[in-house]
C-alpha positions as CSV (number, residue, x, y, z in Angstrom):
1,M,-4.9,-15.9,1.2
2,I,-1.5,-14.6,2.4
3,E,-0.2,-15.4,5.8
4,L,3.1,-14.4,7.4
5,N,4.1,-16.3,10.6
6,N,6.8,-14.6,12.6
7,V,8.8,-13.7,9.5
8,T,12.2,-12.1,9.8
9,K,14.7,-11.1,7.0
10,K,18.2,-10.1,7.8
11,Y,21.0,-8.7,5.6
12,G,24.1,-9.4,7.7
13,R,23.6,-7.5,10.9
14,T,20.7,-5.4,9.5
15,T,17.2,-6.6,10.2
16,A,14.9,-5.4,7.3
17,V,11.8,-7.3,8.5
18,D,11.5,-8.1,12.1
19,R,9.1,-11.0,13.3
20,I,6.1,-9.9,11.3
21,S,2.9,-12.0,11.6
22,L,0.1,-10.9,9.3
23,R,-3.0,-12.5,7.8
24,I,-4.7,-11.1,4.7
25,L,-7.5,-13.6,3.9
26,E,-9.9,-11.7,1.6
27,S,-9.7,-10.1,-1.8
28,G,-9.5,-6.4,-2.0
29,T,-7.1,-3.5,-2.4
30,Y,-4.8,-2.9,0.5
31,C,-2.2,-0.1,1.2
32,L,1.2,-1.0,2.6
33,L,2.6,2.1,4.2
34,G,5.9,2.9,5.9
35,R,8.8,5.4,5.8
36,N,11.8,4.9,3.5
37,G,13.7,1.9,4.8
38,A,10.8,0.6,6.8
39,G,11.0,-2.8,5.0
40,K,8.1,-2.5,2.5
41,T,10.0,-3.7,-0.5
42,T,11.6,-6.6,1.4
43,L,8.2,-7.6,2.8
44,M,6.7,-7.7,-0.7
45,K,9.6,-9.7,-2.1
46,L,9.2,-12.2,0.7
47,M,5.5,-12.5,-0.2
48,A,6.3,-13.0,-3.9
49,G,9.0,-15.6,-3.2
50,H,11.8,-13.4,-4.7
51,M,13.9,-14.0,-1.6
52,A,14.0,-16.4,1.4
53,A,13.1,-15.4,4.9
54,T,15.8,-15.7,7.5
55,S,13.2,-17.2,9.8
56,G,9.5,-17.7,9.8
57,Q,7.1,-18.7,7.1
58,V,5.1,-17.1,4.3
59,T,2.2,-19.0,2.7
60,V,-0.2,-18.1,-0.1
61,D,-3.4,-20.1,-0.3
62,G,-2.0,-22.5,2.2
63,R,1.2,-23.2,0.2
64,R,4.6,-22.2,1.5
65,V,6.3,-19.5,-0.6
66,L,9.9,-20.3,-1.4
67,P,12.4,-18.8,-3.9
68,G,12.5,-20.9,-7.1
69,Q,9.2,-22.5,-6.4
70,A,6.8,-19.7,-7.5
71,T,3.2,-20.8,-7.9
72,G,2.3,-18.2,-10.4
73,S,-0.5,-16.9,-8.2
74,V,1.6,-13.9,-7.0
75,N,2.8,-11.2,-9.3
76,Y,5.2,-8.6,-7.9
77,I,6.1,-5.4,-9.7
78,E,8.5,-2.8,-8.3
79,S,9.1,0.7,-9.4
80,G,11.6,0.8,-12.2
81,S,10.8,-2.6,-13.6
82,V,11.7,-2.9,-17.2
83,Q,10.2,-4.6,-20.3
84,F,11.7,-5.9,-23.5
85,N,12.3,-3.1,-26.0
86,M,9.3,-3.9,-28.1
87,K,6.3,-1.9,-29.3
88,V,3.5,-1.4,-26.8
89,S,1.1,-3.6,-28.8
90,A,3.7,-6.3,-29.2
91,L,4.4,-6.4,-25.4
92,I,0.7,-6.9,-24.7
93,N,0.4,-9.6,-27.3
94,T,3.4,-11.4,-25.9
95,A,2.1,-11.2,-22.4
96,A,-1.3,-12.6,-23.6
97,E,0.4,-15.5,-25.3
98,L,2.4,-16.4,-22.2
99,Q,-0.4,-16.0,-19.6
100,N,-3.6,-18.0,-19.7
101,G,-6.6,-15.9,-18.9
102,F,-4.9,-12.6,-19.9
103,D,-7.5,-9.9,-20.3
104,R,-6.7,-8.4,-23.7
105,D,-9.8,-6.2,-23.7
106,F,-8.8,-4.6,-20.3
107,A,-5.2,-4.1,-21.5
108,R,-6.3,-2.5,-24.8
109,E,-8.8,-0.3,-23.0
110,M,-6.2,1.0,-20.5
111,V,-3.7,1.6,-23.2
112,E,-6.2,3.8,-25.0
113,R,-7.3,5.5,-21.8
114,F,-3.7,6.5,-20.9
115,E,-3.0,7.5,-24.5
116,L,-0.2,5.0,-24.9
117,D,1.0,4.9,-28.5
118,P,0.7,1.1,-29.4
119,H,3.3,1.6,-32.1
120,K,5.9,3.3,-29.8
121,K,8.7,1.1,-28.5
122,Y,9.2,0.7,-24.7
123,K,12.4,2.6,-24.5
124,H,10.9,5.7,-26.1
125,L,8.2,6.0,-23.4
126,S,8.5,8.4,-20.5
127,L,9.2,6.9,-17.0
128,G,5.6,7.3,-16.0
129,M,4.3,5.6,-19.1
130,K,6.8,2.8,-18.8
131,T,5.5,2.2,-15.3
132,M,1.9,2.5,-16.4
133,L,2.4,-0.1,-19.2
134,T,4.0,-2.5,-16.8
135,T,1.1,-2.1,-14.4
136,I,-1.5,-2.6,-17.1
137,I,0.1,-5.8,-18.2
138,T,0.3,-7.0,-14.6
139,L,-3.4,-6.2,-13.9
140,A,-4.5,-7.9,-17.1
141,N,-3.1,-11.2,-16.1
142,N,-4.8,-13.8,-14.0
143,S,-2.7,-13.7,-10.9
144,R,-4.7,-14.0,-7.7
145,V,-2.3,-11.7,-5.8
146,I,-0.8,-8.5,-7.2
147,L,1.9,-6.7,-5.4
148,L,2.6,-3.1,-6.7
149,D,5.7,-1.4,-5.1
150,E,5.5,2.4,-5.5
151,P,3.6,2.1,-8.8
152,T,2.9,5.8,-9.1
153,L,6.5,7.1,-9.1
154,G,6.9,9.4,-12.1
155,F,3.1,10.1,-12.3
156,D,1.6,13.5,-12.3
157,A,-1.7,14.2,-10.4
158,I,-3.9,13.4,-13.4
159,M,-2.1,10.1,-14.0
160,R,-2.4,9.1,-10.4
161,N,-6.1,9.8,-10.5
162,Q,-6.4,7.6,-13.6
163,F,-4.3,4.9,-12.0
164,N,-6.7,4.7,-9.1
165,A,-9.6,4.4,-11.5
166,M,-7.7,1.6,-13.2
167,L,-7.3,-0.3,-9.9
168,L,-11.1,0.0,-9.3
169,K,-11.9,-1.2,-12.8
170,S,-9.5,-4.1,-12.4
171,Q,-11.0,-5.2,-9.1
172,Q,-14.5,-5.0,-10.6
173,A,-13.5,-7.2,-13.5
174,H,-11.3,-9.6,-11.6
175,P,-11.7,-9.5,-7.8
176,R,-8.5,-10.5,-6.1
177,L,-5.9,-9.3,-3.6
178,I,-3.9,-6.2,-4.6
179,I,-1.4,-4.7,-2.2
180,V,0.0,-1.3,-3.1
181,S,3.0,0.2,-1.5
182,T,2.9,4.0,-1.7
183,H,3.7,7.3,0.1
184,L,0.6,9.0,-1.3
185,I,-1.8,7.6,1.2
186,D,-4.5,10.3,0.9
187,E,-4.9,9.5,-2.8
188,I,-4.7,5.7,-2.6
189,A,-7.3,5.8,0.2
190,K,-10.0,6.4,-2.5
191,V,-9.6,2.8,-3.7
192,T,-8.0,1.1,-0.6
193,E,-10.0,-1.0,1.9
194,R,-7.3,-1.7,4.5
195,L,-4.2,0.0,5.7
196,V,-1.0,-1.9,6.9
197,I,1.8,0.2,8.4
198,I,5.2,-1.1,9.1
199,H,8.0,0.8,10.9
200,S,11.6,-0.2,11.4
201,G,10.8,-3.7,10.0
202,R,7.9,-4.3,12.4
203,L,4.2,-4.4,11.9
204,L,3.0,-1.3,13.7
205,F,-0.7,-1.0,12.7
206,E,-3.4,-2.7,10.7
207,A,-7.0,-1.7,10.3
208,E,-9.9,-1.1,7.9
209,L,-9.9,2.4,6.5
210,N,-13.5,2.9,7.6
211,D,-12.4,2.2,11.2
212,I,-9.6,4.8,10.9
213,D,-12.0,7.4,9.4
214,E,-14.2,6.9,12.4
215,K,-11.7,6.6,15.2
216,A,-8.9,9.0,14.1
217,Y,-9.5,12.5,15.2
218,T,-8.0,15.6,16.8
219,L,-9.1,17.2,20.1
220,A,-8.0,20.9,20.3
221,G,-8.6,23.5,22.9
222,P,-7.2,24.9,26.2
223,S,-4.7,22.5,27.7
224,Q,-6.5,22.4,31.1
225,A,-9.6,21.1,29.2
226,V,-7.8,18.7,26.7
227,L,-5.1,17.0,28.8
228,P,-7.5,15.4,31.4
229,L,-9.4,13.8,28.5
230,L,-6.3,11.9,27.4
231,D,-6.1,9.7,30.5
232,N,-8.8,7.4,29.0
233,L,-7.9,7.7,25.3
234,N,-5.3,6.3,23.0
235,C,-3.3,9.4,22.2
236,L,-1.0,9.1,19.2
237,G,0.7,12.4,19.8
238,K,0.0,15.9,20.9
239,T,1.3,19.5,20.4
240,T,1.1,22.1,23.1
241,V,1.8,25.8,22.4
242,S,1.4,28.1,25.3
243,N,-1.9,27.0,26.9
244,F,-3.3,25.4,23.8
245,T,-3.1,21.6,23.1
246,A,-4.0,19.7,20.0
247,A,-4.1,15.9,20.7
248,H,-4.3,13.3,18.0
249,I,-6.4,10.3,19.0
250,Y,-7.1,6.8,17.7
251,D,-10.0,5.6,19.8
252,D,-13.8,5.7,20.1
253,R,-15.3,9.1,19.5
254,I,-16.2,11.2,22.6
255,T,-18.4,14.2,23.1
256,P,-15.9,16.9,24.0
257,P,-16.6,19.4,26.7
258,E,-17.4,23.0,25.9
259,G,-14.4,24.9,24.5
260,V,-12.8,21.7,23.0
261,T,-13.2,21.0,19.3
262,I,-13.1,17.7,17.6
263,E,-12.0,17.3,13.9
264,R,-11.3,14.4,11.6
265,L,-7.6,13.4,11.5
266,G,-6.5,13.0,7.8
267,L,-4.7,9.8,6.9
268,Q,-1.4,11.5,6.2
269,D,-1.4,13.1,9.6
270,F,-2.6,9.9,11.1
271,F,0.4,8.1,9.6
272,I,2.8,10.8,10.8
273,N,1.5,10.6,14.3
274,I,1.3,6.8,14.6
275,V,4.9,6.5,13.4
276,G,6.4,9.3,15.4
277,G,3.7,10.1,17.9
278,K,3.8,10.9,21.6
279,K,7.0,12.9,21.1
280,N,5.5,16.4,20.8
281,G,4.5,18.6,23.7
């Protein structure tokens, strides 16, 4: 569905996206993860045709994506996007009139679930509610690809949980490709199927979350017992204190020897280690 072939984007001497090749061919919800400045927003804008690549090619459904030639199949929303200062109900009605296949029932249900006052004007909404309304309108349209850039900024824990439920409901009603850029990986993991990590503009890692859950783990115990195990394993990083070592692994599971424990490595810790691993201990 989306293919990037050796895509690079430069701003003067700064390389924001560096020779990324990526294929996402199936519908589903995907998480795009990276540190601040990793190139996530630039990558999404390239996918949406909001800017031109310096080199390489982006295609959606086999058609090349170029600025000014948007197909309408990709909808990109970034944090802080604004709407016309109209009432909530009027914004939804306007979106429905402009977009064929707009799901009014879904939009109205989400407005009610998030307790958005349909009579309140956009500028009078909180930051979180503004973002939520924009996301609702985006998910209610018929775009085959939805790109959400940090959509939960300004949300409290309850709103983030509701947002994840909304993503699930949207996918059930209209299966398609949704890519979410976020820092809150442990929360989005509840609704995400695949993780894509970029670092310093480059594609660093890509895998199904089920694979990560199975293959990401920590071995901990006496250094003389743990360190020899690492020769045949993909060690992301390790910490040694005195004679005790905790090693973070992404590899097939092993049966550890006596005295060495094995525990699941959480997604947040997995990300920290894969981005900055092999520097500790």
